[in-house]
PADREN-278983 format. One line per 5 residues: number of its first residue (from 1); their letters; for each residue x, y, z of N, C-alpha, C. Coordinates in Angstrom, 3 decimals. Example, Ala and Ser with C-alpha at 12.3 -4.5 7.8 and 13.67 -1.06 7.14 Angstrom:
1> AS> 13.190,-5.690,7.800,12.300,-4.500,7.800,13.200,-3.300,7.800 ~ 12.850,-2.250,7.080,13.670,-1.060,7.140,12.900,0.030,7.870
This chain:
1> XXXXX> 138.115,85.318,168.305,139.607,85.098,167.330,139.528,83.152,168.367 ~ 139.174,82.702,167.417,139.478,80.669,168.041,140.739,80.836,168.308 ~ 141.746,80.927,169.717,142.763,80.883,169.561,143.837,79.673,170.442 ~ 144.591,79.201,169.991,144.979,77.906,170.267,146.639,78.315,170.705 ~ 146.963,77.583,172.190,147.925,77.864,172.781,148.738,76.234,173.635
6> XXXXX> 149.614,76.725,173.607,150.086,75.392,174.969,150.946,76.366,176.052 ~ 150.418,75.523,176.996,150.645,76.072,178.755,151.240,75.151,179.546 ~ 152.035,75.604,180.320,152.677,74.716,181.319,153.399,75.480,182.316 ~ 153.442,75.024,184.212,154.023,75.413,184.694,153.414,76.901,185.903 ~ 154.423,77.418,186.835,153.019,78.219,187.494,154.553,79.184,187.787
11> XXXXX> 154.071,80.312,188.253,154.776,81.777,189.222,154.766,82.609,187.863 ~ 155.751,83.296,187.904,155.529,84.654,186.752,155.765,84.230,185.408 ~ 154.414,84.574,184.977,154.170,84.700,183.463,154.823,85.134,182.322 ~ 155.973,83.753,181.505,156.202,84.084,180.426,155.300,83.795,179.121 ~ 155.701,84.627,177.918,155.165,84.797,176.835,155.864,83.850,175.843
16> XXXXX> 155.652,83.385,174.920,156.539,82.967,173.810,155.726,82.996,173.195 ~ 156.199,83.921,171.609,155.468,84.035,170.555,156.695,83.473,169.138 ~ 156.067,82.893,168.395,156.673,82.156,167.388,157.185,83.351,166.161 ~ 157.940,82.322,165.576,158.209,82.963,164.181,157.320,82.958,163.260 ~ 157.743,83.678,161.749,156.293,84.058,160.724,156.863,83.021,159.423
21> XXXXX> 157.235,82.161,159.710,157.597,81.986,157.883,156.415,80.774,157.801 ~ 156.221,80.374,156.533,155.570,79.370,156.409,155.493,78.397,157.548 ~ 154.428,77.640,157.690,154.193,76.312,158.407,154.301,77.097,159.897 ~ 154.970,78.125,160.647,155.385,78.233,161.611,154.298,78.188,162.735 ~ 154.664,77.855,163.767,153.186,77.856,164.839,153.994,77.607,165.962
26> XXXXX> 153.689,77.638,167.202,154.276,77.838,168.447,154.655,76.990,168.791 ~ 154.090,75.362,168.395,155.061,73.975,168.751,156.126,73.519,167.946 ~ 156.465,74.193,166.913,157.521,74.186,165.760,158.568,75.073,167.120 ~ 158.408,76.381,167.287,159.592,77.383,167.776,159.892,76.706,169.136 ~ 158.867,76.713,170.065,159.256,76.269,171.680,159.392,75.015,172.109
31> XXXXX> 159.492,73.810,171.335,159.190,72.701,171.527,160.245,72.147,172.306 ~ 161.633,72.900,171.659,163.035,72.689,173.173,162.699,73.726,174.416 ~ 161.990,74.517,174.504,162.355,75.822,175.130,160.855,75.360,176.749 ~ 159.909,75.239,176.528,158.566,75.236,176.674,158.699,74.652,178.131 ~ 158.900,73.285,177.855,158.946,72.062,179.278,159.943,72.758,180.165
36> XXXXX> 161.276,73.128,179.417,162.486,73.554,180.819,162.209,74.697,181.257 ~ 161.191,75.967,180.489,161.163,77.039,181.312,160.071,76.787,182.026 ~ 159.164,76.104,181.566,157.437,75.726,182.974,157.930,75.439,184.008 ~ 159.293,74.480,183.919,159.818,74.026,185.608,160.078,75.097,186.481 ~ 159.865,76.010,186.002,160.421,77.537,186.801,159.433,79.161,186.452
41> XXXXX> 158.468,78.799,185.498,157.490,80.066,185.037,156.470,79.575,184.607 ~ 155.631,79.999,184.916,154.176,79.995,184.026,154.320,80.304,182.892 ~ 154.310,79.128,181.954,154.692,79.342,180.577,153.351,79.079,179.499 ~ 153.174,80.237,178.748,152.321,80.601,177.668,152.642,80.584,176.071 ~ 151.849,79.820,175.315,152.734,79.773,173.741,151.487,80.263,172.608
46> XXXXX> 151.262,81.197,172.796,149.905,80.966,171.631,150.422,80.378,170.272 ~ 149.417,80.371,169.383,149.689,80.590,167.748,148.994,82.035,167.680 ~ 149.629,82.661,166.845,149.518,84.092,166.884,148.219,83.962,165.439 ~ 147.414,84.910,165.248,146.186,84.845,164.418,147.063,85.082,162.999 ~ 146.440,83.873,162.676,146.449,83.441,161.160,147.551,82.387,161.396
51> XXXXX> 148.304,81.631,162.035,149.167,80.587,161.988,148.524,79.669,162.730 ~ 149.278,77.812,162.848,148.932,77.250,163.754,147.180,76.871,163.461 ~ 146.994,76.511,164.694,145.404,76.457,164.852,144.491,77.529,165.734 ~ 145.220,78.522,165.410,144.450,79.619,165.254,143.719,80.129,164.476 ~ 142.531,80.715,164.478,141.918,81.087,163.186,142.487,81.975,162.028
56> XXXXX> 142.460,81.571,160.969,142.970,82.417,159.599,142.665,83.232,159.238 ~ 142.892,84.727,159.879,142.438,85.917,159.598,143.410,86.651,159.341 ~ 143.411,87.923,158.258,144.041,88.753,158.343,143.727,90.206,157.844 ~ 144.206,91.152,158.710,143.958,92.204,158.592,144.299,93.352,156.885 ~ 143.962,93.432,156.441,144.810,94.271,155.223,144.739,95.273,155.188
61> XXXXX> 144.101,95.755,156.035,144.401,97.396,156.568,145.000,97.948,157.631 ~ 145.234,96.978,158.706,146.142,97.094,159.780,146.531,95.966,160.356 ~ 147.350,95.166,159.713,148.249,93.647,159.920,148.649,93.699,161.473 ~ 149.657,94.993,161.594,150.110,94.904,162.424,149.560,94.912,164.025 ~ 148.280,95.965,163.953,147.917,96.304,164.704,147.116,95.196,165.362
66> XXXXX> 145.904,94.665,164.170,145.131,92.911,164.740,146.224,91.970,165.692 ~ 147.449,91.588,164.803,148.652,91.071,165.663,148.816,91.389,167.299 ~ 148.742,92.894,167.286,149.210,93.559,169.071,148.121,93.215,169.838 ~ 146.857,93.362,169.078,145.654,93.182,170.007,145.365,92.432,170.208 ~ 145.112,90.575,169.121,144.728,89.737,169.666,145.813,89.375,170.479
71> XXXXX> 147.242,89.416,170.451,147.851,89.108,171.673,147.519,89.777,173.035 ~ 147.137,90.958,173.107,146.727,91.682,173.913,145.776,91.028,174.700 ~ 144.380,90.779,173.639,143.515,90.178,174.119,143.383,88.955,175.072 ~ 144.765,88.057,174.347,144.623,86.858,174.922,144.812,86.915,176.497 ~ 146.105,87.707,176.646,146.577,87.581,177.454,145.340,88.285,178.795
76> XXXXX> 144.414,89.318,178.250,143.228,90.043,179.618,142.455,88.795,179.596 ~ 141.946,87.991,178.895,140.962,86.841,178.426,141.557,85.980,179.742 ~ 142.854,85.716,180.041,143.365,84.710,180.829,143.915,85.077,182.215 ~ 143.505,86.235,182.293,143.874,87.387,183.698,145.793,87.753,183.772 ~ 146.227,88.101,182.717,147.132,87.942,182.928,148.180,89.534,182.875
81> XXXXX> 148.235,90.207,183.599,149.041,91.274,183.675,149.621,92.212,182.960 ~ 151.044,90.986,183.740,151.751,91.698,182.863,152.868,89.929,182.945 ~ 154.086,90.188,181.857,154.706,88.942,181.802,155.947,89.413,180.871 ~ 156.960,88.319,180.870,158.237,88.632,180.342,158.024,87.794,178.820 ~ 158.132,88.755,178.085,158.419,87.980,176.081,159.523,87.544,175.939
86> XXXXX> 159.041,85.980,175.125,160.378,85.736,174.310,159.703,85.836,173.243 ~ 160.483,86.398,171.946,159.654,86.176,170.613,160.843,85.930,169.666 ~ 160.617,85.111,168.507,161.270,84.305,167.613,161.336,85.109,166.271 ~ 162.559,85.711,165.819,162.430,86.178,164.646,161.340,87.408,164.553 ~ 160.508,87.427,163.540,159.416,88.351,163.053,158.957,88.961,164.634
91> XXXXX> 158.695,87.818,165.781,158.054,88.078,167.175,159.385,89.078,167.694 ~ 160.283,88.531,167.846,161.513,89.315,168.917,161.182,91.060,168.470 ~ 161.349,91.174,166.654,161.068,92.163,166.356,159.741,92.892,166.631 ~ 158.802,92.458,167.083,157.430,93.189,167.145,157.217,93.281,168.717 ~ 157.962,92.587,169.754,158.173,92.771,171.061,158.418,94.084,171.560
96> XXXXX> 159.360,94.371,170.442,160.284,95.169,171.100,159.586,96.727,170.529 ~ 158.790,96.437,169.349,158.219,97.471,168.615,156.969,98.161,169.756 ~ 156.414,96.597,170.157,155.358,97.264,171.001,156.017,97.807,172.318 ~ 157.059,97.583,173.139,157.615,98.046,174.222,157.717,99.502,173.937 ~ 157.944,99.895,173.008,158.304,101.362,172.461,157.260,102.692,172.218
101> XXXXX> 156.050,101.534,172.668,154.722,102.947,172.514,154.536,103.072,173.639 ~ 153.470,104.015,173.581,153.088,105.009,174.591,151.586,104.806,174.485 ~ 151.119,104.076,175.649,151.829,103.258,176.660,151.565,101.887,175.222 ~ 152.437,100.454,175.870,152.523,99.752,175.601,151.320,98.754,175.639 ~ 150.848,98.463,174.712,149.499,97.287,174.403,149.360,96.476,175.469
106> XXXXX> 150.567,95.858,175.366,151.585,94.675,176.424,152.026,95.221,177.604 ~ 151.846,95.053,178.819,152.921,94.908,180.230,154.055,93.744,180.018 ~ 154.805,94.614,179.608,156.417,93.633,179.315,156.905,94.232,180.117 ~ 157.533,92.952,181.322,158.989,93.113,182.246,159.742,92.816,181.676 ~ 160.206,91.923,180.812,161.364,91.751,180.407,161.311,91.422,178.724
111> XXXXX> 162.409,91.467,178.044,162.186,90.773,176.577,163.677,89.840,176.145 ~ 163.307,88.597,175.479,164.234,87.947,174.998,163.836,87.818,173.396 ~ 164.933,88.390,172.797,164.653,88.633,171.049,165.736,87.994,170.474 ~ 164.641,86.460,170.446,165.865,85.954,168.992,165.844,85.457,167.689 ~ 166.877,86.533,167.127,167.013,86.739,165.563,165.924,87.942,165.680
116> XXXXX> 165.375,88.506,166.410,164.080,89.531,165.982,165.206,91.221,165.965 ~ 164.311,92.114,165.255,164.356,93.166,165.341,165.562,93.151,164.606 ~ 165.851,95.067,164.035,167.200,95.291,163.335,167.028,95.108,161.888 ~ 168.241,95.430,160.880,167.865,95.624,159.536,167.578,94.038,158.811 ~ 166.884,94.181,157.644,166.719,92.638,157.542,166.515,93.409,155.702
121> XXXXX> 167.932,92.856,155.354,168.315,93.287,153.842,167.246,92.193,153.231 ~ 166.676,92.998,151.747,166.268,91.814,151.042,166.941,91.225,149.875 ~ 167.573,89.958,150.282,168.481,89.286,149.598,168.125,88.183,149.412 ~ 168.769,87.046,148.921,168.526,85.766,148.041,167.730,84.837,149.152 ~ 168.427,85.256,150.363,167.691,84.321,151.615,166.443,84.576,152.245
126> XXXXX> 166.231,85.905,151.941,164.771,86.283,152.284,163.749,85.562,151.395 ~ 164.246,86.054,149.800,163.259,85.801,148.797,163.053,84.440,148.781 ~ 164.342,83.282,149.531,164.067,82.237,148.810,162.396,81.914,150.324 ~ 162.321,82.216,151.556,161.036,82.368,152.483,159.960,83.212,151.763 ~ 160.019,83.890,151.172,158.717,84.970,150.937,158.481,84.476,149.737
131> XXXXX> 159.009,83.700,148.882,158.608,82.823,147.402,158.064,81.561,147.413 ~ 157.636,81.042,148.956,157.525,79.852,149.013,156.411,79.205,148.010 ~ 156.051,78.115,147.064,155.600,78.056,146.326,154.910,77.131,146.715 ~ 154.627,76.347,148.089,154.002,75.256,148.460,154.532,73.568,148.419 ~ 155.545,73.496,147.818,156.043,72.195,147.919,156.532,71.939,148.987
136> XXXXX> 157.115,70.458,148.471,158.312,70.059,149.980,159.319,70.628,149.535 ~ 160.054,70.349,148.430,161.645,70.851,147.999,161.723,72.308,148.295 ~ 160.655,73.006,148.336,160.828,74.746,148.865,161.099,74.659,150.204 ~ 159.670,73.667,150.702,160.360,73.850,152.200,161.639,73.729,152.371 ~ 162.310,72.369,152.032,163.572,72.196,152.465,164.449,73.425,152.289
141> XXXXX> 164.155,74.531,151.294,165.186,75.632,151.004,165.098,76.485,151.787 ~ 163.701,76.847,152.140,163.611,77.560,153.537,164.143,77.135,154.771 ~ 164.077,75.716,155.317,164.907,75.477,156.500,166.394,75.135,156.183 ~ 166.679,75.062,154.932,168.316,75.484,154.503,168.655,77.003,154.974 ~ 167.722,78.048,155.007,168.024,79.517,154.965,167.901,80.077,156.857
146> XXXXX> 167.055,78.728,157.389,167.149,78.863,158.869,167.582,78.588,159.826 ~ 168.537,77.209,159.261,169.192,76.347,160.300,170.595,76.226,159.724 ~ 171.287,75.824,160.431,172.648,75.666,160.057,173.045,74.365,159.786 ~ 172.279,73.288,160.725,173.210,71.718,160.258,171.663,71.151,159.660 ~ 172.197,70.318,158.914,171.868,69.393,158.062,170.266,68.481,158.469
151> XXXXX> 170.588,68.494,159.768,169.524,67.727,160.318,168.166,68.223,160.505 ~ 168.038,69.737,160.477,167.172,70.188,160.484,166.390,70.668,159.177 ~ 166.970,70.006,157.941,165.855,70.217,156.777,166.229,68.162,156.315 ~ 166.013,67.296,157.368,166.007,66.278,157.040,164.464,66.063,156.566 ~ 164.562,64.390,156.019,162.853,64.575,155.459,161.755,64.559,156.222
156> XXXXX> 162.177,63.866,157.651,160.880,63.807,158.525,160.548,64.998,158.918 ~ 161.344,66.215,159.038,161.110,67.874,159.509,161.208,68.378,158.230 ~ 160.834,67.892,157.347,160.540,68.705,155.805,158.873,68.362,155.762 ~ 158.775,67.178,156.055,157.360,66.948,155.961,156.278,67.138,157.251 ~ 157.177,67.439,158.545,156.141,68.413,159.302,155.967,69.737,159.021
161> XXXXX> 156.703,70.296,158.941,156.409,72.082,158.103,156.168,71.811,157.000 ~ 156.055,71.419,155.721,155.194,71.402,154.757,153.818,70.948,155.223 ~ 153.814,69.621,155.827,152.093,70.043,155.875,151.675,70.417,156.953 ~ 152.283,71.320,157.906,151.384,72.404,158.597,151.573,73.440,157.676 ~ 152.342,73.893,156.763,152.491,75.163,155.947,151.065,75.252,154.633
166> XXXXX> 150.807,73.683,154.690,149.034,73.535,153.480,148.349,73.373,154.212 ~ 148.081,73.317,155.371,146.790,73.392,156.287,145.972,74.328,155.406 ~ 144.575,74.507,155.493,143.569,74.962,154.984,143.818,76.769,155.744 ~ 144.386,77.501,154.647,144.701,79.202,155.023,145.717,79.093,155.709 ~ 146.530,78.182,155.522,147.808,78.403,156.207,148.552,79.638,155.307
171> XXXXX> 148.885,78.781,154.170,149.405,79.569,152.634,148.994,80.925,152.676 ~ 147.595,81.119,152.593,146.954,82.400,151.888,147.154,83.281,153.393 ~ 147.490,82.956,154.491,147.340,84.124,155.781,148.784,84.599,155.850 ~ 149.936,83.682,155.581,151.646,84.191,155.399,151.458,84.636,154.397 ~ 151.328,84.571,153.214,151.350,85.117,151.886,151.055,86.459,151.451
176> XXXXX> 149.524,86.501,152.797,148.967,88.426,152.816,149.923,88.807,153.577 ~ 150.610,88.883,154.434,151.342,89.901,154.927,153.098,90.305,153.652 ~ 153.398,89.531,152.610,154.195,89.965,151.824,153.194,90.763,150.876 ~ 152.216,91.314,151.065,151.500,92.398,150.025,151.496,93.322,150.277 ~ 152.051,94.768,149.242,151.978,95.722,149.564,151.813,96.698,148.003
181> XXXXX> 150.534,97.553,148.085,150.536,98.161,146.956,151.965,99.052,146.483 ~ 151.869,98.528,145.434,153.190,99.396,144.620,153.378,100.948,145.095 ~ 154.847,100.986,145.690,154.398,102.423,145.830,154.104,102.862,147.578 ~ 153.268,101.868,148.055,153.255,101.883,149.997,154.101,101.405,150.243 ~ 155.198,101.519,151.679,155.605,100.787,152.471,154.740,99.873,152.979
186> XXXXX> 155.369,98.888,153.297,154.782,98.069,154.484,154.598,98.493,155.740 ~ 153.193,97.966,156.268,153.509,98.710,157.396,154.277,98.382,158.681 ~ 154.702,97.381,158.587,155.597,96.499,159.886,157.008,96.571,159.624 ~ 157.734,97.415,159.964,159.223,97.229,159.556,159.864,97.177,161.225 ~ 160.177,96.447,161.798,160.886,96.255,163.238,161.967,97.526,163.149
191> XXXXX> 162.732,97.241,162.096,164.049,98.247,162.296,163.730,100.025,162.376 ~ 162.234,100.271,162.361,161.928,101.611,162.622,161.244,101.923,163.580 ~ 161.595,100.772,164.810,161.028,101.058,165.976,162.047,102.117,166.796 ~ 161.822,103.166,167.882,162.500,103.881,168.004,162.976,103.226,169.777 ~ 164.100,102.605,169.199,164.910,101.591,170.350,165.431,102.514,171.624
196> XXXXX> 165.749,103.828,171.371,166.161,104.388,172.541,164.864,104.480,173.268 ~ 163.623,104.149,172.859,163.067,105.098,174.117,162.629,103.401,174.871 ~ 163.190,102.149,174.407,162.837,100.903,175.286,163.575,100.941,176.614 ~ 162.777,100.697,177.705,163.099,101.060,178.820,163.004,99.565,179.713 ~ 162.602,98.719,179.274,162.531,96.881,179.811,163.864,96.588,179.973
201> XXXXX> 164.296,95.314,180.191,165.030,94.305,180.345,165.211,94.041,178.930 ~ 166.555,94.038,178.579,166.307,93.171,177.054,168.093,92.096,176.829 ~ 167.446,90.931,176.412,168.520,90.087,176.074,168.277,89.555,174.715 ~ 169.272,89.940,173.977,169.272,89.680,172.720,170.351,88.430,172.189 ~ 169.608,87.641,171.393,170.271,86.130,171.073,169.820,86.448,169.513
206> XXXXX> 171.440,85.958,169.396,171.494,85.963,167.439,172.267,84.803,167.295 ~ 172.513,84.419,165.674,173.359,82.988,165.545,174.363,83.771,164.438 ~ 175.733,83.685,164.390,176.303,83.947,163.533,176.562,83.661,162.240 ~ 175.821,82.571,162.073,175.750,82.383,160.581,174.545,83.011,159.990 ~ 174.021,83.968,160.384,172.450,84.302,160.549,172.554,84.612,158.810
211> XXXXX> 171.592,84.038,158.112,171.623,84.228,156.541,170.708,85.166,155.938 ~ 169.847,85.915,157.171,168.657,86.791,157.133,168.912,88.664,157.516 ~ 170.122,88.199,157.868,170.635,89.547,158.674,172.393,89.669,158.345 ~ 172.467,91.168,157.969,173.962,90.986,157.325,174.954,90.969,158.581 ~ 175.946,90.519,158.727,176.695,90.531,159.877,177.377,91.885,160.686
216> XXXXX> 177.136,91.673,161.691,177.419,92.329,162.867,175.753,93.222,163.462 ~ 174.718,92.659,162.388,173.684,93.547,163.047,173.141,93.119,164.816 ~ 173.520,92.150,165.330,173.184,91.782,166.296,174.165,93.495,167.712 ~ 175.420,92.729,166.959,175.987,93.838,168.006,175.609,95.314,167.674 ~ 175.134,95.908,166.487,174.232,97.021,166.527,173.006,97.332,167.377
221> XXXXX> 172.196,95.875,166.876,170.945,96.255,168.015,171.400,96.294,169.455 ~ 172.143,95.766,169.987,172.509,96.016,171.351,173.346,97.401,171.534 ~ 173.855,97.699,170.576,174.077,99.275,170.978,173.122,100.476,170.952 ~ 172.512,100.050,170.267,171.222,100.949,170.100,170.376,100.780,171.384 ~ 169.825,99.682,171.756,169.147,99.559,172.994,169.993,99.776,174.596
226> XXXXX> 169.863,100.601,175.434,170.492,101.200,176.326,170.409,99.607,177.154 ~ 171.119,99.116,178.054,171.543,98.368,179.197,171.180,96.628,178.697 ~ 171.299,96.657,177.558,170.834,95.252,176.883,171.753,94.309,177.126 ~ 171.641,93.304,177.127,172.173,91.952,177.116,172.386,91.353,175.539 ~ 173.930,90.790,175.190,173.934,90.018,174.118,174.643,88.729,173.898
231> XXXXX> 174.073,87.560,173.205,174.565,86.273,173.231,174.527,85.938,171.664 ~ 175.645,85.632,170.999,175.833,85.205,170.268,176.216,83.667,170.364 ~ 175.541,83.295,169.371,175.677,81.403,168.883,176.349,81.342,167.996 ~ 177.801,80.661,167.994,178.410,79.715,167.194,177.619,78.784,165.832 ~ 177.870,78.886,165.166,177.565,77.601,164.103,175.274,77.451,164.543
236> XXXXX> 175.376,78.687,164.128,173.867,78.945,164.278,173.464,79.785,163.264 ~ 172.306,79.595,162.771,171.479,80.545,161.374,170.515,81.559,161.887 ~ 169.160,81.135,162.081,168.144,82.021,162.789,167.472,81.532,163.242 ~ 167.688,80.246,164.030,166.934,79.733,164.970,167.491,78.884,166.136 ~ 169.020,79.895,166.663,169.542,79.537,167.715,169.142,78.795,168.669
241> XXXXX> 167.757,79.459,169.288,167.346,78.494,170.114,166.892,77.221,169.983 ~ 166.832,76.881,168.663,166.827,75.306,168.484,167.946,74.435,167.821 ~ 169.452,75.200,167.881,170.016,74.534,167.350,170.998,74.546,168.565 ~ 170.780,74.983,169.721,171.102,74.767,170.640,170.404,75.320,171.993 ~ 169.669,74.325,172.447,168.409,74.561,173.105,168.896,74.564,174.586
246> XXXXX> 169.823,73.523,174.774,170.282,73.623,176.366,171.371,74.703,176.726 ~ 172.072,75.168,175.809,172.432,76.617,176.345,171.493,77.832,176.153 ~ 170.287,77.681,175.361,169.331,78.752,175.105,169.213,78.797,176.514 ~ 168.042,77.678,176.902,166.951,77.448,177.756,168.213,77.874,179.174 ~ 169.440,77.757,179.527,170.310,78.125,180.396,170.081,79.382,180.642
251> XXXXX> 170.495,80.281,179.605,170.728,81.767,179.745,169.148,82.102,179.849 ~ 168.417,81.886,179.350,166.953,82.298,179.002,166.763,82.707,180.416 ~ 166.324,81.159,181.094,166.182,81.100,182.807,166.908,82.130,183.097 ~ 168.429,82.161,183.444,169.397,83.072,184.186,168.830,84.281,183.846 ~ 168.066,84.803,182.776,167.699,86.219,182.482,166.465,86.500,183.468
256> XXXXX> 165.322,85.581,182.985,164.584,86.093,183.609,164.732,85.624,185.292 ~ 165.166,85.119,185.792,165.489,84.951,187.002,166.035,86.381,187.492 ~ 166.883,86.836,187.110,167.546,88.216,187.640,166.180,88.775,187.865 ~ 165.768,88.907,186.388,164.748,90.464,186.313,163.414,89.968,187.078 ~ 163.309,88.705,187.641,162.454,88.155,188.420,162.603,88.953,189.905
261> XXXX> 164.022,88.657,189.893,164.550,89.254,191.152,164.651,90.541,192.120 ~ 164.588,91.616,190.602,164.661,92.886,190.932,163.396,93.215,191.585 ~ 163.171,94.304,192.235,162.135,94.739,193.042,161.258,95.798,191.897 ~ 159.835,95.720,192.006,159.052,96.402,191.381,158.526,97.589,191.874
């Protein structure tokens, strides 16, 4: 699979996995983070299969395994035996789920999960994300769900995200993940992971105004993952690392350096 990725810095590897809304890609999720983290670590931010400039492929029989194997093979080919992982939204839950596997497909040193995992209600905000019709105005509504501040759904931001969402195969690859035959549960649910078995260090990051989760969900996730750390951003919705990049980068670097300093 042709895989596009961003890379910078040197030192211990840190893998950044982006969110999964229509038009999502590494460039959008991590443009405020990658450069700063690359001053301290070797940072890799791939576009996952079906997103960005990576091939638009989808498995209708096991989409979860395809995504996991894709990232695992990507790291194998680049000679990355182990890494710290940071995931936004869907990818935060994906990383948690992989870390509970025995053995894990990825060798995960630590996790920073941004708005990932936990119970996701099927509310009006989620329907806005799922029922995207490919229009600029519907993209604006998606951004209103994801972000607290109005600047994140200004015309220039909407235009960039909208153009990404209608590139050949982009809408189809993301829409396919919403399909499920009537009476059959969707194959990936991050809240179904056995979080009690998760042993690597975890930092949970959330926004207090997240419209895609119920109030108190991040505190509950913190309770479920033994030894985890928790940081809640005020005046943020589902993308606090973009709405508060300086503070997020500071706490992320501090967390990662503390894990790097621990004996292996």
